[in-house]
C-alpha positions as CSV (number, residue, x, y, z in Angstrom):
1,M,116.0,87.8,125.5
2,T,118.2,86.9,122.6
3,K,116.3,86.4,119.4
4,T,117.6,83.6,117.1
5,F,114.8,83.8,114.6
6,D,114.0,86.7,112.3
7,Y,111.9,86.8,109.2
8,P,114.6,85.7,106.7
9,T,115.7,82.9,109.1
10,L,112.2,81.5,109.5
11,T,111.5,81.9,105.7
12,A,114.7,79.8,105.0
13,L,113.7,77.1,107.5
14,L,110.1,76.9,106.1
15,L,111.3,76.8,102.5
16,R,113.8,74.1,103.4
17,I,111.0,71.9,104.6
18,G,108.7,72.7,101.6
19,Y,106.4,75.3,103.1
20,D,105.9,77.9,100.5
21,D,103.4,80.2,102.3
22,D,104.6,83.4,103.8
23,A,106.6,83.1,107.0
24,A,104.5,85.9,108.4
25,S,101.4,83.6,108.0
26,Y,103.1,80.8,109.8
27,H,104.2,83.1,112.7
28,G,100.7,84.4,113.0
29,S,99.2,80.9,113.1
30,L,101.7,80.0,115.8
31,C,100.9,83.1,117.8
32,G,97.1,82.5,117.5
33,A,97.5,78.8,118.6
34,L,99.7,79.8,121.5
35,C,96.9,82.2,122.6
36,R,94.4,79.3,122.7
37,Q,96.5,76.4,124.0
38,K,99.3,75.5,126.4
39,P,102.6,76.0,124.7
40,E,103.5,72.3,125.1
41,D,100.2,71.4,123.3
42,V,101.1,73.5,120.3
43,D,102.8,71.2,117.7
44,P,104.6,73.6,115.3
45,V,104.7,70.9,112.7
46,Q,100.9,70.6,112.7
47,L,100.7,74.3,111.7
48,L,102.4,73.4,108.4
49,D,100.5,72.5,105.2
50,E,99.0,69.0,105.7
51,E,100.4,67.9,102.3
52,L,104.0,68.4,103.3
53,E,106.1,65.4,104.3
54,T,107.1,65.3,107.9
55,P,110.2,67.5,108.3
56,D,113.5,65.9,109.4
57,A,114.5,65.8,113.1
58,L,116.7,68.9,112.9
59,S,113.9,71.0,111.3
60,I,111.4,69.7,113.9
61,R,113.8,70.8,116.7
62,E,114.2,74.2,115.0
63,L,110.4,74.6,114.8
64,Q,110.1,73.7,118.4
65,A,112.8,76.2,119.4
66,F,110.9,78.8,117.3
67,R,107.7,78.0,119.2
68,D,109.5,78.3,122.5
69,E,111.1,81.7,121.5
70,T,107.7,82.9,120.3
71,I,105.9,82.0,123.6
72,A,108.8,83.7,125.6
73,S,108.3,86.9,123.6
74,L,104.5,86.8,123.9
75,T,104.7,86.5,127.6
76,D,107.3,89.3,128.0
77,L,105.3,92.3,129.0
78,Q,108.4,94.5,128.4
79,S,107.5,94.6,124.7
80,A,109.8,91.9,123.4
81,F,107.0,90.5,121.2
82,M,106.8,91.6,117.6
83,P,104.9,90.0,114.7
84,L,107.5,88.5,112.4
85,L,107.3,90.6,109.2
86,P,109.7,91.5,106.4
87,D,112.3,94.2,107.2
88,D,111.9,97.8,106.3
89,E,114.1,97.4,103.3
90,I,111.3,95.4,101.6
91,L,108.8,97.4,99.6
92,L,105.9,98.7,101.7
93,A,103.3,96.9,99.5
94,D,105.0,93.6,100.2
95,R,105.2,94.3,103.9
96,A,101.5,95.2,103.9
97,R,100.7,91.9,102.2
98,A,102.8,90.1,104.8
99,L,101.0,92.0,107.6
100,G,97.6,90.8,106.2
101,A,99.0,87.2,106.0
102,W,100.2,87.5,109.6
103,C,96.7,88.5,110.7
104,E,95.1,85.8,108.6
105,G,97.4,83.2,110.2
106,F,96.7,84.5,113.7
107,L,93.0,84.2,113.2
108,Y,93.5,80.6,111.8
109,G,95.6,79.7,114.9
110,L,93.2,81.3,117.2
111,A,90.3,79.4,115.7
112,G,92.3,76.1,115.7
113,Q,91.6,73.0,117.8
114,I,89.9,74.7,120.7
115,K,86.8,76.6,119.7
116,L,86.9,80.3,120.8
117,N,83.6,81.7,121.8
118,L,84.0,85.5,121.3
119,R,81.0,86.1,123.4
120,D,83.0,84.9,126.4
121,C,85.8,87.4,125.7
122,S,86.0,91.0,126.6
123,E,84.8,93.7,124.3
124,E,88.4,94.7,123.8
125,V,89.4,91.2,122.5
126,R,86.3,91.1,120.2
127,E,87.3,94.4,118.8
128,I,90.9,93.3,118.2
129,V,89.7,90.1,116.4
130,K,87.4,92.2,114.3
131,D,90.2,94.6,113.4
132,F,92.6,91.7,112.6
133,T,89.9,90.4,110.3
134,Q,89.9,93.8,108.5
135,F,93.7,93.8,108.3
136,T,93.7,90.5,106.3
137,R,92.6,92.7,103.4
138,A,95.4,95.2,104.0
139,S,96.7,96.9,100.9
140,L,98.1,100.2,99.8
141,D,96.3,102.9,98.0
142,T,98.5,104.0,95.1
143,G,99.3,107.6,94.9
144,D,99.1,108.2,98.6
145,N,102.0,110.0,100.3
146,D,104.7,107.4,101.0
147,D,105.5,108.9,104.5
148,V,101.8,108.7,105.5
149,E,101.6,105.1,104.3
150,E,104.8,104.2,106.1
151,D,103.5,105.8,109.3
152,A,100.2,104.0,109.0
153,Y,102.0,100.7,108.5
154,I,104.1,101.3,111.6
155,E,100.9,102.1,113.6
156,L,99.2,98.9,112.4
157,V,102.3,96.8,113.4
158,E,102.2,98.3,116.9
159,Y,98.5,97.7,117.2
160,I,98.9,94.1,116.1
161,R,101.8,93.6,118.6
162,V,99.8,95.0,121.5
163,G,96.6,93.3,120.4
164,A,98.2,89.8,120.2
165,Q,99.6,90.2,123.7
166,L,96.3,91.4,125.1
167,I,94.5,88.4,123.6
168,Y,97.2,86.1,125.0
169,M,96.9,87.7,128.5
170,E,93.2,87.5,128.5
171,L,93.1,83.9,127.4
172,H,96.1,82.9,129.7
173,P,95.5,84.8,132.9
174,R,98.6,84.8,135.2
175,T,98.7,82.1,137.8
176,G,97.3,83.3,141.0
177,A,95.7,86.4,139.4
178,T,92.0,86.7,139.3
179,N,90.4,87.6,136.0
180,N,87.2,89.2,137.4
181,S,87.5,92.1,135.1
182,K,86.8,91.5,131.4
183,T,88.6,94.6,130.3
184,M,92.4,94.9,130.2
185,H,94.2,98.2,130.1
């Protein structure tokens, strides 16, 4: 799958239409909404700040293309999905803040228009949601070993990547597959 959107590209698109929150937060919101709804029911414009003017037609098409690319990566079980976060050249503290914003956005999208009853979800999904809630407060401890912090960040990103896909798979079981088991491995 060819990716056309990366963090800087999405940031530029969002800034062009007046959205000044973190692009990671928007991507998280989109992913959370896609976990709860059919892709065609997720309007990427509605995930923007309600006070923004409606984007122009080109921007709307770009947001829809981004939604389509995001759902394609979420459904790719060969690990194509990655939370959209700043590149490694950005300070770790800023990447950690973006990671927290992504998780906050994801939880917002997950809680969106269709109420999610966590009691109906597997223990694994409940644990992931709990962890994502903790990650919204992600920060760095000053004075810690930079290599240790970098490794911890990489592990969190991988956990988020897998966790988001697990939530998606549980809430969107494959056509024809039975979802008798509440635990996914």
